[in-house]
C-alpha positions, 0 to 999 in steps of 0.5 A: 782244955779249960787252962790252955784255953785260958793261957791263949786268950789271956797270956801266961798270966789271965787276968781274974776275969779270965776265971768267970769264963772257965766257969763259964766254959764249965757250965757249957760242957754240963750245957752240952752234955745234957744236950746230948742226952735230949737229942740221943743217936745220931745215926748217918744211915738214917739220919737225926732225930732233932738238929740242934742250933743255937744262938745268942738269947735273952734268957730274961723273961720269955726267950729271946734268939737275937738277929735273923735267928730270931724270925726262924723260930717266930715264922716256923718254916723251918720247923715245918720243912724238917719235920717233913723228914722226921726230924725235930729242932731243939733250940739251944739259948746262950746267953751274950756273956757267953757266946763264943766259949759256950759255942767253941765247947757245944762244936766239939763237943758234938753237942750241938749242929748249927750255931750263929755267932762272931768271927773271931770265935768261929777261927779260934775252934777251926785253929784249935781243930774243930771244924766248921764251915759258914753256909750263912754270911749274915749282912753286911756286919755290925759298927763298933764304936769307940765311946768317951765321958760327955766330958771328954775332950778326946776327938779321937783315939790319938788323943788317948794316948796314954789312957785307960780305954776298955774293950771285951779281949776276944770278942768280934770287936776287937779286931776292928780295934785293933786295926784302927789301933795299927791304922795312927801306928800306934799299939796296945802299949801305947794305952792301958787296956783292960780287959772290960765285958760291956757291961761292966765297960759300960758300967766304968765309963759312967764312973769315969773309972776309964777314959774310953770304951770301945765296944757295940751298942753305943747309942744305947749309952748315948741315950742314957748321957753318959758317952758319946761317940768318937769314931766307928766303923762306919768311918772305915772301909766295909771289911772292918766290921764286926760280923758273926755269921751261921756256922756248920759243923762241916761233919753234919755238913757231909752227912747231911747237906738236904737238911743243911740246905734246908737250915742254910734256905731258912737263914736265907729266907728270913733275911729277905723278909727282914731285909723289905721297908714294909717289915722294917718295924716287926723285924726292930720289934722283934730285935728289941726283945734282947733288950735294947730300945726301939729307938737306938735299934733304930739308930744302930740299922739305919734306913733305906738300902742300907737296911736292905744290906745290912740282910744281905747273905752274899759271900761277897768281897767284904765278907771273905776279904774280913775274915781272912784279916781276921785269921791273920790277926789271931795268928799276930796274936798268938789267939791261935798257934797255926795258919787256917786257909779261910777257903777250907772255913766256907762253903757258899753251895747252900746259899747259892742254892736257897738265892735260887729256890726263892728266885732272889737271884739278883735281889741282892747285889755284890757289895765291892764299893769301899777302900777294901786292904788287907792285913799282913800276919 
């Protein structure tokens, strides 16, 4: 399994960093065995003893989950509601460097039930036969950035033709980068693309060992004076945004729809709380626990309607088209070996019911503005 994963992700000759990922996957298998032992036997006739949820988390010092999961953990509502059914929660933290492989292994080994993570890893899992379903979209998506050193004369990707660009391959932000490359009539062959994780890429940029970096959290690099932004998905159609959603194992959804509904409602409830302007400061403080300074998050997340829409859980046009485009990209780049019908990979009934339960049916409007394009495989 590990060998085939490396070949699918990195080609027949994986770079040396691939071996680090193999170690991560091996660790994920051990983590999965541990969680399975902790979770115990799961009998669909009586229901599970615990629901196992996982999400990106900073593992230094106090455990700090990312995004809306941090609200849910702090609030305690989900734990209270599941307890009414005699069900506990087991939170499984995953470090940012290994999110996709670790969560995919967890779903494959049936050691997790629900996960919040990005688009490409979830597509790869489903194409490989690990059946999961998107149950709650996580907002309008985040922006990704093309960053160059402060003294660079480059003002666009076109100026970087023939130059060295660092990007962490196979992560959610590779899709918008690929679309930017395609939109300009270029290919990866026009650049010297280096596969570097964000921290290593940022260090390479600061040391002038690469000419550009395509990544997330660009404002932190700007704040440190080691980079400047020359392009971002804020200038692109809405379906170009980087996405991470709440996914559930299909067999869990089918066996326990009531528990799935409680979990989906918790995420929608958290999204509403986070979207209120009076909670913006508190939400930024929660997000900053993962290590990004509040002033950087303040610039990245926007204010007013932008802030409110960022937390929308709606299955609207940009969400659906984004995933269809992402599937086309993964197929084209041979990250998956077969076609995948996204209509079989999501279930919107839980968000609809949650909005009804919480009286939020008209709180968020479907987002249809902007030119939305469909990528052809």
